[in-house]
N, CA, C and O atoms as a GROMACS GRO file, in nm:
protein
  576
    1UNK      N    1  -0.166 -21.751   1.152
    1UNK     CA    2  -0.105 -21.706   1.256
    1UNK      C    3   0.058 -21.735   1.205
    1UNK      O    4   0.087 -21.844   1.155
    2UNK      N    5   0.145 -21.645   1.221
    2UNK     CA    6   0.279 -21.677   1.194
    2UNK      C    7   0.376 -21.534   1.262
    2UNK      O    8   0.350 -21.416   1.284
    3UNK      N    9   0.462 -21.599   1.274
    3UNK     CA   10   0.593 -21.516   1.340
    3UNK      C   11   0.656 -21.414   1.236
    3UNK      O   12   0.648 -21.475   1.129
    4UNK      N   13   0.693 -21.336   1.219
    4UNK     CA   14   0.811 -21.261   1.137
    4UNK      C   15   0.944 -21.200   1.268
    4UNK      O   16   0.923 -21.155   1.380
    5UNK      N   17   1.051 -21.217   1.210
    5UNK     CA   18   1.198 -21.154   1.276
    5UNK      C   19   1.285 -21.094   1.170
    5UNK      O   20   1.372 -21.157   1.109
    6UNK      N   21   1.253 -20.957   1.152
    6UNK     CA   22   1.344 -20.925   1.106
    6UNK      C   23   1.482 -20.826   1.156
    6UNK      O   24   1.475 -20.747   1.251
    7UNK      N   25   1.590 -20.844   1.084
    7UNK     CA   26   1.674 -20.738   1.111
    7UNK      C   27   1.698 -20.656   1.001
    7UNK      O   28   1.664 -20.701   0.892
    8UNK      N   29   1.751 -20.543   1.006
    8UNK     CA   30   1.773 -20.409   0.946
    8UNK      C   31   1.885 -20.338   0.957
    8UNK      O   32   1.885 -20.251   1.045
    9UNK      N   33   2.008 -20.354   0.872
    9UNK     CA   34   2.139 -20.253   0.896
    9UNK      C   35   2.113 -20.166   0.804
    9UNK      O   36   2.088 -20.202   0.689
   10UNK      N   37   2.115 -20.036   0.842
   10UNK     CA   38   2.093 -19.905   0.781
   10UNK      C   39   2.254 -19.839   0.783
   10UNK      O   40   2.320 -19.841   0.887
   11UNK      N   41   2.294 -19.794   0.685
   11UNK     CA   42   2.402 -19.746   0.633
   11UNK      C   43   2.422 -19.593   0.614
   11UNK      O   44   2.322 -19.541   0.564
   12UNK      N   45   2.509 -19.519   0.638
   12UNK     CA   46   2.527 -19.385   0.606
   12UNK      C   47   2.388 -19.296   0.628
   12UNK      O   48   2.344 -19.225   0.538
   13UNK      N   49   2.338 -19.305   0.727
   13UNK     CA   50   2.243 -19.237   0.760
   13UNK      C   51   2.264 -19.112   0.774
   13UNK      O   52   2.378 -19.072   0.798
   14UNK      N   53   2.130 -18.998   0.758
   14UNK     CA   54   2.154 -18.902   0.727
   14UNK      C   55   2.052 -18.797   0.824
   14UNK      O   56   2.033 -18.677   0.803
   15UNK      N   57   1.996 -18.876   0.929
   15UNK     CA   58   1.926 -18.810   1.029
   15UNK      C   59   1.956 -18.743   1.116
   15UNK      O   60   2.038 -18.805   1.183
   16UNK      N   61   1.930 -18.607   1.174
   16UNK     CA   62   1.974 -18.518   1.242
   16UNK      C   63   2.090 -18.609   1.340
   16UNK      O   64   2.085 -18.732   1.340
   17UNK      N   65   2.196 -18.533   1.424
   17UNK     CA   66   2.251 -18.624   1.505
   17UNK      C   67   2.194 -18.653   1.657
   17UNK      O   68   2.239 -18.732   1.740
   18UNK      N   69   2.088 -18.570   1.667
   18UNK     CA   70   2.063 -18.619   1.775
   18UNK      C   71   1.964 -18.740   1.785
   18UNK      O   72   1.944 -18.798   1.892
   19UNK      N   73   1.914 -18.770   1.688
   19UNK     CA   74   1.849 -18.905   1.651
   19UNK      C   75   1.966 -18.998   1.667
   19UNK      O   76   1.945 -19.088   1.749
   20UNK      N   77   2.082 -18.998   1.610
   20UNK     CA   78   2.188 -19.113   1.659
   20UNK      C   79   2.273 -19.107   1.804
   20UNK      O   80   2.332 -19.204   1.852
   21UNK      N   81   2.268 -19.003   1.850
   21UNK     CA   82   2.303 -19.004   1.994
   21UNK      C   83   2.265 -18.938   2.098
   21UNK      O   84   2.332 -18.881   2.184
   22UNK      N   85   2.110 -18.953   2.078
   22UNK     CA   86   2.033 -18.886   2.236
   22UNK      C   87   1.929 -19.019   2.252
   22UNK      O   88   1.861 -19.060   2.158
   23UNK      N   89   1.928 -19.075   2.381
   23UNK     CA   90   1.848 -19.195   2.371
   23UNK      C   91   1.708 -19.110   2.432
   23UNK      O   92   1.612 -19.184   2.454
   24UNK      N   93   1.694 -19.004   2.454
   24UNK     CA   94   1.562 -18.966   2.482
   24UNK      C   95   1.484 -18.942   2.293
   24UNK      O   96   1.367 -18.961   2.262
   25UNK      N   97   1.567 -18.910   2.228
   25UNK     CA   98   1.521 -18.859   2.093
   25UNK      C   99   1.452 -18.994   2.049
   25UNK      O  100   1.333 -19.020   2.032
   26UNK      N  101   1.564 -19.071   2.038
   26UNK     CA  102   1.503 -19.211   1.994
   26UNK      C  103   1.417 -19.303   2.077
   26UNK      O  104   1.368 -19.405   2.028
   27UNK      N  105   1.400 -19.268   2.196
   27UNK     CA  106   1.271 -19.289   2.224
   27UNK      C  107   1.147 -19.255   2.230
   27UNK      O  108   1.056 -19.329   2.266
   28UNK      N  109   1.137 -19.150   2.199
   28UNK     CA  110   1.037 -19.039   2.179
   28UNK      C  111   0.976 -19.091   2.040
   28UNK      O  112   0.853 -19.088   2.029
   29UNK      N  113   1.052 -19.139   1.935
   29UNK     CA  114   1.068 -19.122   1.765
   29UNK      C  115   0.977 -19.315   1.825
   29UNK      O  116   0.855 -19.324   1.811
   30UNK      N  117   1.030 -19.398   1.864
   30UNK     CA  118   1.024 -19.518   1.906
   30UNK      C  119   0.855 -19.504   1.902
   30UNK      O  120   0.778 -19.538   1.812
   31UNK      N  121   0.829 -19.447   2.026
   31UNK     CA  122   0.696 -19.439   2.111
   31UNK      C  123   0.610 -19.402   2.000
   31UNK      O  124   0.520 -19.465   1.946
   32UNK      N  125   0.667 -19.262   1.974
   32UNK     CA  126   0.532 -19.220   1.853
   32UNK      C  127   0.474 -19.315   1.745
   32UNK      O  128   0.354 -19.340   1.730
   33UNK      N  129   0.582 -19.368   1.670
   33UNK     CA  130   0.536 -19.508   1.568
   33UNK      C  131   0.490 -19.626   1.663
   33UNK      O  132   0.442 -19.732   1.622
   34UNK      N  133   0.507 -19.602   1.761
   34UNK     CA  134   0.434 -19.776   1.823
   34UNK      C  135   0.260 -19.740   1.845
   34UNK      O  136   0.164 -19.818   1.844
   35UNK      N  137   0.268 -19.535   1.873
   35UNK     CA  138   0.153 -19.554   1.949
   35UNK      C  139   0.071 -19.513   1.856
   35UNK      O  140  -0.047 -19.505   1.892
   36UNK      N  141   0.105 -19.474   1.706
   36UNK     CA  142   0.057 -19.460   1.573
   36UNK      C  143  -0.031 -19.591   1.556
   36UNK      O  144  -0.150 -19.589   1.525
   37UNK      N  145   0.046 -19.708   1.581
   37UNK     CA  146  -0.008 -19.844   1.517
   37UNK      C  147  -0.070 -19.927   1.624
   37UNK      O  148  -0.117 -20.035   1.586
   38UNK      N  149  -0.078 -19.899   1.741
   38UNK     CA  150  -0.136 -19.920   1.854
   38UNK      C  151  -0.058 -20.077   1.929
   38UNK      O  152  -0.104 -20.153   2.014
   39UNK      N  153   0.055 -20.080   1.865
   39UNK     CA  154   0.077 -20.199   1.946
   39UNK      C  155   0.138 -20.278   2.067
   39UNK      O  156   0.238 -20.220   2.110
   40UNK      N  157   0.108 -20.387   2.130
   40UNK     CA  158   0.094 -20.391   2.262
   40UNK      C  159   0.246 -20.373   2.336
   40UNK      O  160   0.313 -20.472   2.366
   41UNK      N  161   0.282 -20.260   2.358
   41UNK     CA  162   0.415 -20.257   2.358
   41UNK      C  163   0.383 -20.189   2.510
   41UNK      O  164   0.293 -20.108   2.531
   42UNK      N  165   0.500 -20.254   2.636
   42UNK     CA  166   0.460 -20.239   2.765
   42UNK      C  167   0.593 -20.166   2.815
   42UNK      O  168   0.583 -20.062   2.879
   43UNK      N  169   0.697 -20.212   2.789
   43UNK     CA  170   0.801 -20.159   2.827
   43UNK      C  171   0.896 -20.119   2.770
   43UNK      O  172   0.924 -20.206   2.688
   44UNK      N  173   0.981 -20.022   2.760
   44UNK     CA  174   1.106 -19.938   2.689
   44UNK      C  175   1.200 -19.886   2.766
   44UNK      O  176   1.165 -19.819   2.863
   45UNK      N  177   1.359 -19.910   2.734
   45UNK     CA  178   1.454 -19.894   2.808
   45UNK      C  179   1.572 -19.858   2.684
   45UNK      O  180   1.624 -19.950   2.619
   46UNK      N  181   1.605 -19.713   2.661
   46UNK     CA  182   1.697 -19.670   2.586
   46UNK      C  183   1.799 -19.588   2.682
   46UNK      O  184   1.778 -19.538   2.792
   47UNK      N  185   1.922 -19.591   2.599
   47UNK     CA  186   2.030 -19.534   2.722
   47UNK      C  187   2.206 -19.566   2.594
   47UNK      O  188   2.250 -19.649   2.514
   48UNK      N  189   2.236 -19.455   2.648
   48UNK     CA  190   2.371 -19.427   2.542
   48UNK      C  191   2.461 -19.547   2.558
   48UNK      O  192   2.464 -19.617   2.659
   49UNK      N  193   2.534 -19.565   2.449
   49UNK     CA  194   2.647 -19.700   2.486
   49UNK      C  195   2.785 -19.605   2.488
   49UNK      O  196   2.799 -19.483   2.472
   50UNK      N  197   2.889 -19.718   2.518
   50UNK     CA  198   3.042 -19.644   2.472
   50UNK      C  199   3.076 -19.584   2.381
   50UNK      O  200   3.170 -19.506   2.392
   51UNK      N  201   3.025 -19.596   2.287
   51UNK     CA  202   3.067 -19.562   2.147
   51UNK      C  203   3.023 -19.438   2.109
   51UNK      O  204   3.068 -19.396   2.002
   52UNK      N  205   2.915 -19.342   2.194
   52UNK     CA  206   2.835 -19.268   2.200
   52UNK      C  207   2.707 -19.313   2.104
   52UNK      O  208   2.663 -19.221   2.036
   53UNK      N  209   2.669 -19.387   2.095
   53UNK     CA  210   2.536 -19.416   2.034
   53UNK      C  211   2.425 -19.445   2.127
   53UNK      O  212   2.422 -19.395   2.240
   54UNK      N  213   2.329 -19.529   2.081
   54UNK     CA  214   2.210 -19.516   2.175
   54UNK      C  215   2.162 -19.676   2.164
   54UNK      O  216   2.152 -19.716   2.048
   55UNK      N  217   2.141 -19.742   2.234
   55UNK     CA  218   2.106 -19.899   2.264
   55UNK      C  219   1.948 -19.895   2.315
   55UNK      O  220   1.937 -19.862   2.433
   56UNK      N  221   1.818 -19.926   2.241
   56UNK     CA  222   1.730 -19.932   2.318
   56UNK      C  223   1.637 -20.051   2.278
   56UNK      O  224   1.633 -20.100   2.165
   57UNK      N  225   1.566 -20.090   2.381
   57UNK     CA  226   1.475 -20.183   2.367
   57UNK      C  227   1.310 -20.160   2.372
   57UNK      O  228   1.302 -20.083   2.468
   58UNK      N  229   1.186 -20.179   2.332
   58UNK     CA  230   1.086 -20.182   2.348
   58UNK      C  231   1.050 -20.335   2.340
   58UNK      O  232   1.110 -20.416   2.268
   59UNK      N  233   0.917 -20.372   2.446
   59UNK     CA  234   0.888 -20.486   2.438
   59UNK      C  235   0.732 -20.497   2.474
   59UNK      O  236   0.657 -20.403   2.501
   60UNK      N  237   0.700 -20.631   2.468
   60UNK     CA  238   0.546 -20.626   2.471
   60UNK      C  239   0.505 -20.786   2.511
   60UNK      O  240   0.578 -20.878   2.549
   61UNK      N  241   0.355 -20.782   2.485
   61UNK     CA  242   0.302 -20.983   2.483
   61UNK      C  243   0.360 -20.996   2.294
   61UNK      O  244   0.311 -20.936   2.198
   62UNK      N  245   0.462 -21.082   2.293
   62UNK     CA  246   0.475 -21.128   2.189
   62UNK      C  247   0.563 -21.062   2.075
   62UNK      O  248   0.567 -21.100   1.957
   63UNK      N  249   0.628 -20.963   2.129
   63UNK     CA  250   0.672 -20.829   2.048
   63UNK      C  251   0.794 -20.770   2.098
   63UNK      O  252   0.788 -20.715   2.208
   64UNK      N  253   0.902 -20.772   2.038
   64UNK     CA  254   1.035 -20.685   2.042
   64UNK      C  255   1.069 -20.586   1.948
   64UNK      O  256   1.091 -20.620   1.832
   65UNK      N  257   1.078 -20.448   1.988
   65UNK     CA  258   1.172 -20.411   1.872
   65UNK      C  259   1.342 -20.364   1.936
   65UNK      O  260   1.339 -20.300   2.041
   66UNK      N  261   1.459 -20.387   1.887
   66UNK     CA  262   1.583 -20.333   1.959
   66UNK      C  263   1.658 -20.262   1.861
   66UNK      O  264   1.698 -20.327   1.765
   67UNK      N  265   1.691 -20.110   1.869
   67UNK     CA  266   1.765 -19.995   1.838
   67UNK      C  267   1.878 -19.962   1.884
   67UNK      O  268   1.894 -19.905   1.992
   68UNK      N  269   1.977 -19.998   1.796
   68UNK     CA  270   2.154 -19.978   1.818
   68UNK      C  271   2.210 -19.889   1.714
   68UNK      O  272   2.259 -19.926   1.607
   69UNK      N  273   2.196 -19.758   1.761
   69UNK     CA  274   2.303 -19.649   1.677
   69UNK      C  275   2.441 -19.663   1.696
   69UNK      O  276   2.498 -19.707   1.796
   70UNK      N  277   2.493 -19.620   1.587
   70UNK     CA  278   2.655 -19.620   1.564
   70UNK      C  279   2.662 -19.480   1.506
   70UNK      O  280   2.650 -19.447   1.388
   71UNK      N  281   2.696 -19.369   1.661
   71UNK     CA  282   2.693 -19.239   1.560
   71UNK      C  283   2.819 -19.198   1.502
   71UNK      O  284   2.833 -19.096   1.433
   72UNK      N  285   2.924 -19.292   1.537
   72UNK     CA  286   3.050 -19.223   1.457
   72UNK      C  287   3.044 -19.313   1.319
   72UNK      O  288   3.106 -19.259   1.227
   73UNK      N  289   2.984 -19.435   1.287
   73UNK     CA  290   2.946 -19.456   1.169
   73UNK      C  291   2.841 -19.420   1.087
   73UNK      O  292   2.833 -19.460   0.971
   74UNK      N  293   2.756 -19.342   1.140
   74UNK     CA  294   2.646 -19.272   1.098
   74UNK      C  295   2.533 -19.439   1.062
   74UNK      O  296   2.459 -19.439   0.964
   75UNK      N  297   2.538 -19.528   1.129
   75UNK     CA  298   2.479 -19.668   1.093
   75UNK      C  299   2.357 -19.675   1.221
   75UNK      O  300   2.356 -19.609   1.324
   76UNK      N  301   2.266 -19.768   1.182
   76UNK     CA  302   2.169 -19.817   1.272
   76UNK      C  303   2.161 -19.978   1.254
   76UNK      O  304   2.161 -20.026   1.141
   77UNK      N  305   2.156 -20.042   1.343
   77UNK     CA  306   2.083 -20.175   1.345
   77UNK      C  307   1.923 -20.172   1.422
   77UNK      O  308   1.899 -20.097   1.517
   78UNK      N  309   1.841 -20.249   1.376
   78UNK     CA  310   1.702 -20.259   1.458
   78UNK      C  311   1.658 -20.394   1.389
   78UNK      O  312   1.668 -20.445   1.278
   79UNK      N  313   1.598 -20.428   1.527
   79UNK     CA  314   1.567 -20.579   1.513
   79UNK      C  315   1.453 -20.622   1.535
   79UNK      O  316   1.425 -20.561   1.638
   80UNK      N  317   1.348 -20.696   1.506
   80UNK     CA  318   1.197 -20.629   1.505
   80UNK      C  319   1.140 -20.789   1.521
   80UNK      O  320   1.160 -20.858   1.421
   81UNK      N  321   1.087 -20.840   1.608
   81UNK     CA  322   1.009 -20.964   1.636
   81UNK      C  323   0.878 -20.954   1.674
   81UNK      O  324   0.844 -20.878   1.765
   82UNK      N  325   0.787 -21.035   1.600
   82UNK     CA  326   0.628 -21.024   1.627
   82UNK      C  327   0.585 -21.216   1.619
   82UNK      O  328   0.561 -21.302   1.534
   83UNK      N  329   0.597 -21.205   1.753
   83UNK     CA  330   0.540 -21.407   1.742
   83UNK      C  331   0.390 -21.378   1.723
   83UNK      O  332   0.316 -21.285   1.757
   84UNK      N  333   0.377 -21.488   1.658
   84UNK     CA  334   0.246 -21.545   1.619
   84UNK      C  335   0.075 -21.469   1.667
   84UNK      O  336  -0.014 -21.507   1.743
   85UNK      N  337   0.093 -21.348   1.578
   85UNK     CA  338   0.015 -21.278   1.573
   85UNK      C  339  -0.085 -21.251   1.429
   85UNK      O  340  -0.059 -21.304   1.322
   86UNK      N  341  -0.156 -21.194   1.442
   86UNK     CA  342  -0.285 -21.175   1.352
   86UNK      C  343  -0.199 -21.110   1.236
   86UNK      O  344  -0.086 -21.078   1.273
   87UNK      N  345  -0.233 -21.079   1.086
   87UNK     CA  346  -0.154 -21.015   0.994
   87UNK      C  347  -0.179 -20.873   0.993
   87UNK      O  348  -0.112 -20.799   0.922
   88UNK      N  349  -0.264 -20.833   1.061
   88UNK     CA  350  -0.294 -20.669   1.073
   88UNK      C  351  -0.182 -20.653   1.177
   88UNK      O  352  -0.096 -20.570   1.146
   89UNK      N  353  -0.167 -20.720   1.300
   89UNK     CA  354  -0.074 -20.681   1.382
   89UNK      C  355   0.094 -20.664   1.335
   89UNK      O  356   0.170 -20.570   1.362
   90UNK      N  357   0.121 -20.780   1.264
   90UNK     CA  358   0.246 -20.827   1.158
   90UNK      C  359   0.257 -20.657   1.115
   90UNK      O  360   0.336 -20.577   1.165
   91UNK      N  361   0.157 -20.628   1.012
   91UNK     CA  362   0.149 -20.488   0.945
   91UNK      C  363   0.194 -20.389   0.993
   91UNK      O  364   0.284 -20.318   0.948
   92UNK      N  365   0.124 -20.374   1.104
   92UNK     CA  366   0.124 -20.290   1.181
   92UNK      C  367   0.286 -20.276   1.237
   92UNK      O  368   0.354 -20.177   1.209
   93UNK      N  369   0.322 -20.354   1.292
   93UNK     CA  370   0.447 -20.361   1.333
   93UNK      C  371   0.564 -20.349   1.201
   93UNK      O  372   0.678 -20.310   1.227
   94UNK      N  373   0.532 -20.380   1.086
   94UNK     CA  374   0.646 -20.365   0.986
   94UNK      C  375   0.637 -20.206   0.961
   94UNK      O  376   0.730 -20.139   0.916
   95UNK      N  377   0.502 -20.155   1.000
   95UNK     CA  378   0.529 -20.028   0.936
   95UNK      C  379   0.586 -19.940   1.028
   95UNK      O  380   0.632 -19.837   0.978
   96UNK      N  381   0.599 -19.957   1.188
   96UNK     CA  382   0.672 -19.922   1.281
   96UNK      C  383   0.822 -19.958   1.233
   96UNK      O  384   0.896 -19.859   1.228
   97UNK      N  385   0.881 -20.080   1.198
   97UNK     CA  386   1.000 -20.067   1.159
   97UNK      C  387   1.048 -19.983   0.994
   97UNK      O  388   1.166 -19.951   0.977
   98UNK      N  389   0.947 -19.957   0.890
   98UNK     CA  390   0.971 -19.893   0.806
   98UNK      C  391   1.005 -19.741   0.857
   98UNK      O  392   1.108 -19.676   0.842
   99UNK      N  393   0.863 -19.702   0.933
   99UNK     CA  394   0.872 -19.548   1.003
   99UNK      C  395   1.047 -19.527   1.064
   99UNK      O  396   1.097 -19.416   1.085
  100UNK      N  397   1.100 -19.627   1.079
  100UNK     CA  398   1.219 -19.563   1.169
  100UNK      C  399   1.323 -19.572   1.099
  100UNK      O  400   1.400 -19.486   1.140
  101UNK      N  401   1.386 -19.649   0.984
  101UNK     CA  402   1.459 -19.659   0.876
  101UNK      C  403   1.416 -19.543   0.808
  101UNK      O  404   1.512 -19.484   0.760
  102UNK      N  405   1.260 -19.465   0.776
  102UNK     CA  406   1.268 -19.347   0.694
  102UNK      C  407   1.317 -19.220   0.803
  102UNK      O  408   1.369 -19.112   0.774
  103UNK      N  409   1.290 -19.261   0.906
  103UNK     CA  410   1.386 -19.124   1.026
  103UNK      C  411   1.480 -19.126   0.980
  103UNK      O  412   1.527 -19.029   0.921
  104UNK      N  413   1.534 -19.232   0.991
  104UNK     CA  414   1.756 -19.232   1.041
  104UNK      C  415   1.768 -19.227   0.832
  104UNK      O  416   1.886 -19.229   0.799
  105UNK      N  417   1.707 -19.224   0.756
  105UNK     CA  418   1.736 -19.184   0.643
  105UNK      C  419   1.858 -19.226   0.596
  105UNK      O  420   1.950 -19.148   0.571
  106UNK      N  421   1.865 -19.387   0.579
  106UNK     CA  422   2.003 -19.443   0.486
  106UNK      C  423   2.038 -19.396   0.390
  106UNK      O  424   1.961 -19.306   0.354
  107UNK      N  425   2.110 -19.409   0.334
  107UNK     CA  426   2.141 -19.387   0.156
  107UNK      C  427   2.164 -19.607   0.103
  107UNK      O  428   2.164 -19.663  -0.007
  108UNK      N  429   2.177 -19.649   0.212
  108UNK     CA  430   2.177 -19.789   0.195
  108UNK      C  431   2.148 -19.875   0.313
  108UNK      O  432   2.203 -19.848   0.419
  109UNK      N  433   2.049 -19.996   0.302
  109UNK     CA  434   2.033 -20.066   0.365
  109UNK      C  435   2.026 -20.227   0.374
  109UNK      O  436   2.038 -20.288   0.268
  110UNK      N  437   2.013 -20.282   0.462
  110UNK     CA  438   2.035 -20.457   0.379
  110UNK      C  439   1.905 -20.488   0.498
  110UNK      O  440   1.900 -20.427   0.604
  111UNK      N  441   1.826 -20.570   0.466
  111UNK     CA  442   1.705 -20.585   0.549
  111UNK      C  443   1.713 -20.772   0.561
  111UNK      O  444   1.708 -20.830   0.452
  112UNK      N  445   1.722 -20.846   0.667
  112UNK     CA  446   1.743 -20.956   0.680
  112UNK      C  447   1.661 -21.070   0.745
  112UNK      O  448   1.694 -21.123   0.851
  113UNK      N  449   1.563 -21.099   0.681
  113UNK     CA  450   1.459 -21.210   0.736
  113UNK      C  451   1.504 -21.330   0.849
  113UNK      O  452   1.552 -21.441   0.821
  114UNK      N  453   1.490 -21.303   0.916
  114UNK     CA  454   1.567 -21.436   1.042
  114UNK      C  455   1.452 -21.556   1.035
  114UNK      O  456   1.338 -21.526   1.072
  115UNK      N  457   1.474 -21.671   0.994
  115UNK     CA  458   1.425 -21.797   0.979
  115UNK      C  459   1.457 -21.902   1.094
  115UNK      O  460   1.574 -21.932   1.119
  116UNK      N  461   1.362 -21.953   1.157
  116UNK     CA  462   1.409 -22.060   1.230
  116UNK      C  463   1.448 -22.190   1.194
  116UNK      O  464   1.392 -22.252   1.103
  117UNK      N  465   1.554 -22.242   1.269
  117UNK     CA  466   1.591 -22.396   1.203
  117UNK      C  467   1.588 -22.402   1.061
  117UNK      O  468   1.508 -22.478   1.008
  118UNK      N  469   1.688 -22.309   0.969
  118UNK     CA  470   1.688 -22.301   0.800
  118UNK      C  471   1.543 -22.305   0.754
  118UNK      O  472   1.525 -22.350   0.641
  119UNK      N  473   1.452 -22.270   0.814
  119UNK     CA  474   1.366 -22.335   0.695
  119UNK      C  475   1.291 -22.243   0.608
  119UNK      O  476   1.243 -22.144   0.661
  120UNK      N  477   1.276 -22.263   0.479
  120UNK     CA  478   1.255 -22.182   0.302
  120UNK      C  479   1.158 -22.098   0.405
  120UNK      O  480   1.100 -22.119   0.512
  121UNK      N  481   1.178 -21.968   0.293
  121UNK     CA  482   1.078 -21.861   0.355
  121UNK      C  483   0.947 -21.875   0.217
  121UNK      O  484   0.950 -21.868   0.094
  122UNK      N  485   0.820 -21.900   0.342
  122UNK     CA  486   0.729 -21.885   0.257
  122UNK      C  487   0.683 -21.775   0.203
  122UNK      O  488   0.672 -21.672   0.270
  123UNK      N  489   0.641 -21.784   0.041
  123UNK     CA  490   0.588 -21.626  -0.051
  123UNK      C  491   0.495 -21.615   0.027
  123UNK      O  492   0.443 -21.703   0.096
  124UNK      N  493   0.463 -21.478   0.017
  124UNK     CA  494   0.380 -21.390   0.103
  124UNK      C  495   0.368 -21.259   0.047
  124UNK      O  496   0.450 -21.182   0.097
  125UNK      N  497   0.299 -21.210  -0.036
  125UNK     CA  498   0.300 -21.076  -0.045
  125UNK      C  499   0.418 -21.038  -0.123
  125UNK      O  500   0.473 -21.105  -0.210
  126UNK      N  501   0.441 -20.949  -0.090
  126UNK     CA  502   0.547 -20.837  -0.169
  126UNK      C  503   0.689 -20.924  -0.111
  126UNK      O  504   0.695 -20.931   0.012
  127UNK      N  505   0.787 -20.980  -0.177
  127UNK     CA  506   0.916 -21.044  -0.133
  127UNK      C  507   1.021 -20.980  -0.232
  127UNK      O  508   1.009 -20.972  -0.354
  128UNK      N  509   1.156 -20.922  -0.132
  128UNK     CA  510   1.204 -20.859  -0.204
  128UNK      C  511   1.297 -20.949  -0.288
  128UNK      O  512   1.344 -21.056  -0.248
  129UNK      N  513   1.321 -20.886  -0.424
  129UNK     CA  514   1.446 -20.963  -0.484
  129UNK      C  515   1.570 -21.004  -0.427
  129UNK      O  516   1.626 -21.114  -0.425
  130UNK      N  517   1.617 -20.838  -0.358
  130UNK     CA  518   1.768 -20.827  -0.330
  130UNK      C  519   1.753 -20.798  -0.186
  130UNK      O  520   1.671 -20.711  -0.158
  131UNK      N  521   1.831 -20.869  -0.065
  131UNK     CA  522   1.840 -20.792   0.042
  131UNK      C  523   1.885 -20.670   0.047
  131UNK      O  524   1.862 -20.614   0.154
  132UNK      N  525   1.955 -20.595  -0.049
  132UNK     CA  526   1.979 -20.490  -0.045
  132UNK      C  527   1.895 -20.366  -0.111
  132UNK      O  528   1.835 -20.390  -0.216
  133UNK      N  529   1.890 -20.265  -0.066
  133UNK     CA  530   1.824 -20.121  -0.078
  133UNK      C  531   1.891 -20.013  -0.127
  133UNK      O  532   1.979 -19.994  -0.043
  134UNK      N  533   1.900 -19.948  -0.194
  134UNK     CA  534   1.949 -19.810  -0.233
  134UNK      C  535   1.901 -19.702  -0.235
  134UNK      O  536   1.863 -19.667  -0.347
  135UNK      N  537   1.884 -19.623  -0.146
  135UNK     CA  538   1.792 -19.464  -0.123
  135UNK      C  539   1.811 -19.351  -0.154
  135UNK      O  540   1.732 -19.257  -0.141
  136UNK      N  541   1.954 -19.350  -0.211
  136UNK     CA  542   2.000 -19.258  -0.258
  136UNK      C  543   2.134 -19.256  -0.332
  136UNK      O  544   2.228 -19.323  -0.288
  137UNK      N  545   2.146 -19.182  -0.442
  137UNK     CA  546   2.272 -19.210  -0.535
  137UNK      C  547   2.370 -19.129  -0.477
  137UNK      O  548   2.486 -19.168  -0.488
  138UNK      N  549   2.340 -18.988  -0.398
  138UNK     CA  550   2.440 -18.894  -0.380
  138UNK      C  551   2.422 -18.900  -0.225
  138UNK      O  552   2.321 -18.956  -0.182
  139UNK      N  553   2.539 -18.829  -0.110
  139UNK     CA  554   2.545 -18.838  -0.005
  139UNK      C  555   2.411 -18.683   0.019
  139UNK      O  556   2.383 -18.593  -0.060
  140UNK      N  557   2.355 -18.713   0.174
  140UNK     CA  558   2.225 -18.604   0.175
  140UNK      C  559   2.315 -18.594   0.348
  140UNK      O  560   2.327 -18.680   0.435
  141UNK      N  561   2.382 -18.407   0.338
  141UNK     CA  562   2.460 -18.402   0.444
  141UNK      C  563   2.371 -18.377   0.580
  141UNK      O  564   2.280 -18.297   0.560
  142UNK      N  565   2.376 -18.415   0.684
  142UNK     CA  566   2.294 -18.449   0.777
  142UNK      C  567   2.267 -18.306   0.881
  142UNK      O  568   2.363 -18.245   0.927
  143UNK      N  569   2.174 -18.280   0.899
  143UNK     CA  570   2.128 -18.117   0.981
  143UNK      C  571   2.121 -18.154   1.131
  143UNK      O  572   2.061 -18.242   1.192
  144UNK      N  573   2.203 -18.056   1.168
  144UNK     CA  574   2.184 -18.076   1.326
  144UNK      C  575   2.027 -18.022   1.410
  144UNK      O  576   2.013 -18.038   1.531
   0.00000   0.00000   0.00000
């Protein structure tokens, strides 16, 4: 059993404008990803922000997913926490996280693993060498 806590920052997103500005579009996409992976999500709330973006959260027993879009900057932050779960549930949560990243289609991404008390990361499976990923070398224009 182990916890995971990741924060993703996605920049220069090429997602349709509705996915960056419409709370229902973000909610629907999150719900579809969660339903495919059978995660124990029990509550979700999504709303617009003062800056015309979206902020939303989905929570369940020992899990939360928070998504905040910044439409004017084509950026998104996502926070995923899974508490003391079986490896299969953690893998499912990470697939939801990666599915969200793929939906927003960032050109640049940062992935931060949050560790309690500054403890060293145990090496488990595939560990990224760098926290930054570059997905494309030229801009991809967003479709409305």
